[in-house]
N, C-alpha and C positions, 0 to 999 in steps of 0.2 A: 203429288207423290208423297208418300209417307216417309218421314225421316227415320233412318235406322240408327238406334242408340247402341252404344257399346258399353257393357258393364265390365269393369276391370278391377276385380279384387286383387289387393297387393300382397305379395309374399316377398319379404326382404331377407337377404342373407349377406353376410360379410365374408369375403374370401380371405381366409387366414394364411393361405399358401403364398410363397414368395414369388408371385407371377411376374412382378416387375421389381427391379432393384430400386432401393430408395433413392430418390433424386438428391443430388448434393445441394447443400443449402448454406447460405452466409450466416455468420454469427458475429456478435460483438458484445462488450459488456463493461462492467465497473471494475474497480481495481482491488478486489478482495475485501475482506471484512474491515471496515473502518474502525478507529478507536471509539467513535461515537456517531450515531446517526441523529440528525436534527430535522424535525418537521418533514420527514420523507425525502431528504436529500441524500441519496447514496453517496458515500465517500466524503461527506461534509463532516469535518471535525473542528471543534472550537477549542483553542488553547487560550486560556486567560492568564494574565500576568500573575506571578507568584504573590503570596500574601506579603512577603517582605521584599522590597525592591533590592535589598542587598543580596538576595538569592535570585536575582535575575529575572529572566523572561522566558516565555515559551510560545511556540507556534507550531502549526502542523499543516501538511497537505495530505492528500490521499496516499502519497508515497513515503513521506518522511516526517518524523517527529523530531523537533529541535528544541533545545533549551540550553540556557547558560546557568552555571552554578560555580561560585567561588573562582571566577576567572577562567573557566573551562567551557568551551562550546561543545555540546554533544549533538551529533547528528545520527539518528537511529532510523534505519529503514524498516518500515512497518510490515513489509512483505517478507523480507528474507531474514530479518533480525540482526543484520550486521550493524555495528556502531563504530564511529570514529570520533576522535576528540582533537580540538585545537585550543591553543592558549590564546585568550582574548581579554579585553578589559572587563572588570567586574561591573555589575550594576544592570539596570534595566536595558532593554534592547528592542529594536524593531527588526522583523525578518521579511525577506522577499524570496518567493519561489519562482522557478522558471516554469515554462509551459508543461514540462514533464513531472512537475511536483517536487523537484529537487531544489534544496536550498541554494540560492544564488548569492545572497548578500545579507549582512547583518549590520545594523546601525546602533552603536552603543551611546546611550543618552548622556551618561555622565562625562564622557570624553568628547563626544561629537564625532568619533571616528567611524568611518565606514570600512568594513572588511568584506571582501568578495572572494568567492571560490575561484574566479578567473585570475585573481592576483595571488593565489595560493594561501588564502586566509591570512593576509597581512593588511595592515592599515594602508589605504590608498587615497583617502580623502577625509578632510575635517571640515565640518560645518563652521561658518564664521563664529567667532567668540560672541556669546550672548544669544546665539540662535538656539531655539528649542526644537529638536527633531520631532516630527509628527508621523511620517510615513515614508516608505520607499517602495518602488515598484520596478520590475524588470521591463526594459523597453526593447526596442528593436536594434539589431546590429551591434550587440554587445554594450548597451547603454543602460543606465539606471536613472530613474527620476526620483528626486528627493523633495519632500514637502516639509518646510520648516517655518517656524514663526519667530520673529524678533520683535523688538520694541517698536519698530517702525513699519511692521507689516508682515504679510504672509507671502512666502516665496516658494517657487518651484525651480529647482536646479537640475539640469541634465548633465550627467557625467559619463566618461568612458569607464567601463567596469574594470579594465585592466590597469590603466595608468592613473585614474582618478581625475584626469583633466576635465575641467568644466567646459561643457559645450555650449550651454546657454542658461540664462537665469531670467525668470519672469516674476514680476510682482503681481499677486492675485488679490481679489476682493476677499475679505476675511469676515466670516460670520461668528468667529469665536468657538471655543470648546473643542472637543475631540474631532479630528478630521482625518481623511485619508484621500488617496488619489483614485479616481475612477479610471476605467480602461482607456478613455480618451485623454487622460492627463489632467482633467478638471478636478477641483476639490469637491469632496462630499462631506458635508457637515452633519454630525450627529443631531445638532439642534433642529434640523429640518425633518426629523423623524416624528416630532410631536411628543416624544418621551421627555420627561423631566429627570434630572439627576443622572444623565448618562456619564459613566466614568471612563469608558473606553469604547473604541470602535475598531473592528478588524474584519478582514475578508474571510469569507467562507466560500468554498468552490460553488460553481454553478450560479455566479453573479449575486449570491446572497452576502449580506453583511451581518456581523454579530455585534449587538449592543449590550453592554453590561452595565447594570445599575448596582446599588449596594445589596439588593436582595434578589435580583432575578436576571435572566438572560433572555434576549429577544433576537429574533431573526427579522431582517428587514431588507427590502429593496426599495430604492428611492422611487417615490410615486405610489407606494403601497403603504398600508398600515402595518406597523410591526406586529409580529406574532410571537407570543410568549412560548418559551421552551418549558414543557412540563417538568415539575420538580421530580426528583428521584422518589422511588417507593420507600416505604418504611425500612425495608431491608437494604442497607447501604451496601455498595459493591466495592469494597476496598480489598485489593489483592496484594499479597507479598510475592514478588517475582524474583527469580534469579536475574542477573544483569542482562542476559540475552532476551528477556521478555517472553520466554517460551511458555512455561506453565507455572501455575501457583506452586509454591514450595511445600504446601501442606502443613500438618500439625507438627511435624518434626523436621528440623533442618540439619542434615548431616553436613558438617563443614567439609568443603572439598579439599582433597589432599593435593599437593603439588604434583604436576605431571611426573610420572615415573616413580613416585613414592606411594607408600600405603598410608602415610599420615604426615604431619608436619614435624620436621626434626626439632628436637629439644634445643632451646637456645635461639630459634629463629622465629619469625613471624610470617604468617600467611594472611593475605588480605583478600576478602571476597566482596563483591558489590552486589547489592540487592536494591529492589525498587518497590516503593509503595505505589500501587496503581489504582487511581480512583476511576472505576469503570461505570460509575453512575452518571446521571445527567445533571447533577447539581454539585456545587462546591461542598467540600467537607473541611473540618478543622481537626487537625491531629492534636490531641491533648496530652497523650503519653506515648513516648517511645523509649523504653527502658529495659536494660539487661538486669537480670536478678543478681548476678555475681559480677564483680569487677574483673577478676582474673579466672582463667586465662583468656577470656573473651573480652573484647572492648569495642564499643561503638566508636566509629571514626567518621567524621564529616556528616554526622546526623543533624537534622534540623532541631532547633530548640523550641519545643511546643510552648504556647499554641502556635500551630502552623497550618496555614490554609493550602489545600491541594485542590486546584481547579478541576472541574468536570472533565474527564477524559485525559487527565494529566498524570505524569509520573513524578515521584520524588525519590531520588536516589540517596543511598547511604552505604557505608562500608562497615564490616565487622572484621576485627583483627583477632587472630588466634595465636597465642604465644605460650605453648605448652612448657611447663617447668619440669615435667617428668614424662617418661614413656608410658604408653597405655592410654585407655579411655579417660578423657577429662571429665570432671564433674559437669553434668548438663546444666545449662543456664536457661531460664525462661526469658523470652523476649516478649514484652507486653506492649501491645498497640491498642490505644483507645482513641475514639474519634466520634464526631457527631456531624450533623448537617450544619452548614454555615448559617442557615436561617435560624437555627436554634442556639447559635453561639451568643453568649452574653458578654458583650465587650466591656460592660461596666465592671465585671468581676474577672474578666479575662479567662473564662472557662465555660464549659458546657453544663447545663443542668443535668443532675444525675440520671433523671429519667430518659434523657436523650442520648446518653453515651453508649456506644457499642465497644466492647472489649474483646480482643483476640489475643491468645497466647501461643507462641511458637517455641518449642523446645529446641535449643541449640546444642548439638553434640559435636565432638571432635576427638581425634586420636593423635597422641604424641608418639614419635618414634625416635630411637637413638640417633644422634647426629652421625652421619656417615663421615669417613675420613676424607679429607680433601674438600674441594669446593662443590657446591650443588646449586642449582638454579631453581627458582620458583616463579620467575616472571620477568618481563621487560616493561619499561615505561619510557616512551610509547612502544607499541608492538608493530606499528605500521607507519608509513609515510608516503608521500606522493613523489613520483619520479620528477626530478628537476628541483627538488626542495633544497634549500640552503643547508649548510652544516648545522648540526644540532647536537644536544647532549642526551645520551642514552643512560638511563638508570637500569642497572642490573641487580635484581633482588635474589636472594638465596641465602647461603650460609657457608661457613668454612672459609671465608675470605680473610686474607692477611695482607699486611703492608707488603706491596710488591706484586699482588695479584694483578693479572692482566686480562682484559677483555679481548677476545679474538673475533674478528669479523670474517667469516669464511676462511679461518686459519690465519688471517693477517692481524697482528697486534694493533690495537688502538691505544691512543694516549689515555691512560686509565688513572683515576683518582680513587684512593681508598677512603671510604666514608665510615664504614663499620664492618664488623664481621659478617653482616647481613646485607650490605649494599655497597656497590661500586658505581662510579660514573665513568662514562667513556665518551670521548669526542669523536663523533662520526663525521667524516668529511663529506662535502657535497658530492664528491666523485663516487662515493659508495652508493648513493641513491640517484645517480644521474639517469638510469634507465629502469624500466620495470623488471623486477626480479624477486627472488627470495634469497635470504642470507642466513646462514647458520651462525648463531652467537654462542660462544662457549667461554669458559674462564680457565686460565692457567695459573696455578700457584708456583712460586719459585721453587726449585731452580729451573722449572720449565715442564712442558708436557701438559696434557689435558686429562690425565688419569683421574678417576673418581668424579668426573662430571656426570651427575645423575641424568641430566636432560640437556640435550642440545636444543636451544630455543630458536624458533624460526621467526625471522623478521621479514615482513612482506613490504615490498616497495610497489605500490599500486600505479598503474597507468593513469594519466589524467584524462584519457579519452572516455567518452560516455556513449554507448550504443543506444539507438532508438529505432523503433519499428514504424514503418509507414505502409499504407495500403494503396493499391492502384487497381484500376479495372484492366481488362484485356487490351485496351488501347493505350495503356500507360497513363491514364488521367488519374490524378490523386482523388482518393475517396475520403469522404467524411463518414462518421458513424451513422448519420441519418440516411446515407445512401446505401448502407448495407442492408440487404433483405435476404430472405430465404432463397435457396436455389441459385447460389452464385459461386463462381470460381474467380478468385481475385489473386493478385500478386502482392507478396509481402517482401519488402526490402529492409535490410538492416544497414543503417548509416551511422558513422561516427561523427561526433560534433567537432572533431579536428583530425588532421592527418595522422595516420599511424606512423610512428618513427621507426618501427620494425615490424616484420610480418607477425601477425597474430592469428590465433585460432579461437573459434567460438562455437556456440550452438544456439539454436532457437527452439524453445520448448513451447508446446501448445497444451493448454488445459481448457476444459469445458465444464461449465456449471449449468445443468439444465434448469429451466424455469418451472416446468410442470413437476409437481411433486412425485408423479408416478414414473418419472424417467430417471435412470441412473447414468446413462450415457447415450451417445449417438455415434456409431462407428463410421458414419459417412462424413463426420467432421474430422479432417486430417490435413496434415501438411504433405504436399506432394512435390513434384519437381518437373521442370520443363525438359530434363534429360531423363534417359531411361536407366541410368546407373544408380540413381538415388532411390532409396526405399520410401514409400509413403508411410507415414506414421505420425507420432506425436513430437518427435525430435528430429531436426535437421542440422547437421554440422555445417559450418562455413569457415572461410578464411578471409583475412584482410591483408592484402599485399602491403609491403612497406611503401609509404608515400601515397596510399589510397585512403578514401573515406567510405567506400561502399563495399559490403561484404560480398563474397562470391560463393554460391552454392554449386560446387563443381565448377563449370565454366560460365554459368548463368549468374546474373546479378540480382536474381529474385528467386523465391520459392513460392509455389502456389499454395493457397489456402482454400479448400472447398468447404462450404458451409453445409450444414445438415438440415433435416426437416423438423428440428426442435428449437423452440424459443429458448433463449438462455444467454449466457455470458461466455464469450471466447477470450482467453487471455494469452498473449504472446509475450514471452520473457526472453530477452537476449542475454547470454552470458558471454564474457570475453576474457581471454587469458590475461592475467595480471591486473584486470580492471575491477573496480569496486562493483558489487552487485548492482545491476541496473533495475530500475523500477519496472515492474510488469505493466504492460499496456493492454487495456481491455476495451471491448466493444460489445454493446448489448443489442440483441434483436428482440424487440418486444413481440408479445402475442399478436398475431395477425389473423385476418379472415382466411378461411380455407382457400386452397388453390387447386383447381382442376387441371391436371396436366394433359389428360386426354379423356375422351368419352366415346362410346360407340353403342349402337343399338342393333339388335337382331330380332327379326320377326319370323315366327313359324305360323302354322295355320291356327293355333289356339293360344299362343303366348307371345308377349314382348319381353325382351331381356335388355336392360340398360346396364352397362358396365362403366364405372367411373374409376379413374386412376388419379390420385392427387396426394396432397399432404395437408395436415392440420398442425402447425407448429405449436399450437396451444394444447393439442390433444383434447379438445373440448367440444367437438361437434355434437349438436343437440337435436337438430331436425333436418329433414330433407323433404322438399316439396316437389312433386312430380306433376307435370301437365302434358297432356297429349293433344295434338291438333290434327285436323284434316287438312287436305291440300288447300282448301279455301281459307284456312285460318281459324275455323270454328273449333272451340274446345270440346274434346270428346267427353262424354259422360263417364264418370260422375264429376268431372271438373278437376280442379287442383286437389291433389291428395297430399297432405302434410303428415309426415310420420315422425314420431318421437323416437330418435335413435340414440339417446343419451346412454342408456344401459348397453346397447349393442356395441357402440364404439368403445366404451370403457372396457368391456370385456375383451374386445379385439386387441386393443392396445396392451392390455394386461398380459394377454397370452402371446404377444409378439413384441417383446421389449426391444429387440434389436433393430426394429424398422424405424426407430425414431417416431416421426409423426406421419409417415407415409401410409397409404392404405390402397386397397383394391376393393371396390364395392360392387356387388352384383345384385340388382333388383329384378325380380321376376314377376310378371303380371299376367295371370291367366286371362284370356280374352274370350268374350262371348260375342259372336256376331262376325261381320265381315272385316277382318283385320287389315285388308288391303286399303281401307279408307284412312288408316293412320298414316299420316305423312311425316310428322315430326314429334320430337319429345323434348321437353325442357326439364332440367333438374336444378334446383336451387339448394345448395348445401350451406348450412348456417352454424356458426359457433358464436362464442361470446364477443368476438371482435368484429364480426361482420358476415357477409355472404359471398358465395361464388356461384356463378350460373354456367351450366353446360347445355349447349343446344345441339340436338341431333335431328 
């Protein structure tokens, strides 16, 4: 019998109509733009100790940037921009972050004192006299592990983070030099890296360690060779920021007026904080920070050059404005000069002229006539934590006289007159016992609050911290590695401690697509197990008094449906009276295409193959079709591979709202007896792999 061959010329078309709704897909990701990326580690930021140990230390996680300066601990949230400060010992320090990237403890080397957030940032442990602190790490069940060295050996001490009580103490073998604690509690010594002259060692996220020598920075994992961090480009990246770290101030800095005023009243002083931000990947040395005129502007708390600013680090300072007359003050140039640390000549304590970069910012300000009566320009501090002890509040402004009284929500506080521009008031512990806001005003004798230009708001923050966890439909906890496309998962918001009063909050979803051609994916959204809550990017919740789990309506979770696009999903919980919580992110990497369904249809002269699926990378490049007879023989002309790179690119471009989903129809004119075709196979391929559909 003569074999009958079938010739199948291929005609391919992509269906751009919305025949099938985009499948829902899981997403996850990193935590926003880090201060510095190192060797391809997203979220990895390295903070190196300041040039002068008298100006403290610095460290960072993906969530928070922390540093000490002149006895003040600064905690700055890198996502939301909020900052909080605490009084601590001066000098160098070591820092420890918890699993959410929030600062948990600080160990001050000069005094040996350990301060923890769990203890309200007060000293709760002191290393034995003569002990040299090396490292501390957050343990389980509210514990800390301290690594320290004395004349008779190396020790690891475990303590309770609230009371400071020592739980255990172990003597360890000591290889000498810089060291820190590994995840299992064992010491890791810089000497085992093979690098000579290592000055410091510190953790970087994703199990990497940072080693610094006099001239370079290295990334290292024990058992691997250290990898050098590339030096910055010739164009240094030093930015002058406002204190909230939002944007560069530009070429002209208009001095901010006190709230409620058009300028600074004559006879008073307004203080503004700014930050020099080294956004390069190598250290720099500040050689000049100078104002052109002494009055009415003055540098306050500025570093004394030469001053080293580590890669990715901030150096804060203040400018005071004290106008002597109403109207625009004479502008003053602020000169900033710096160079790469590698170019700094320590023998002459300066940078070579050819290596110096200079920037000038013009400072302007306006004086206004002093109003009658008292006015406020700010508080120090402006926030505190619920349950804090009694403290002293400094009230800044003007028009104060002997007998002026600070009022807290209208209630007089014990007040001390310091000057016409400053008062101090004793705030009792009862005033900050619970989360709330308080209005602070000033009354001049014989009474009343007339002429108070601005009522200043003092915020008492809750000590609770919300965090988000993901679960599958069977309520089994999920890790980031388990999240894939086409999933519906449960998101829960839990507090790290019981709510003392009922609280309200919201969970916000944001999505950053990975493919450059995608701006959004509407199928990625927060939903609800109830019918009363709207699907979208924000879901509100409540936390009953005495509870730790948030309620979305009556359910203790909200659903998260993922889309058909690779990228990063970020969930950010916000809670009434609580400090801004760190966003939590999950990343879904580019994956092979997924065929959700396939079908074939034969007529007398053609075969039609329809594929429905999604490509979360939006990078399908080829499809291979193979037809077989009932006996398994391949129908002529064999496997046909088609380059569809351009077809899919055009399809996705014309259908931006479908994410990565597609409907594909391939039509094959048939010559011969089409009844001999029994099955068809399609293999769809992108840069991450292939998917096979069998019909």
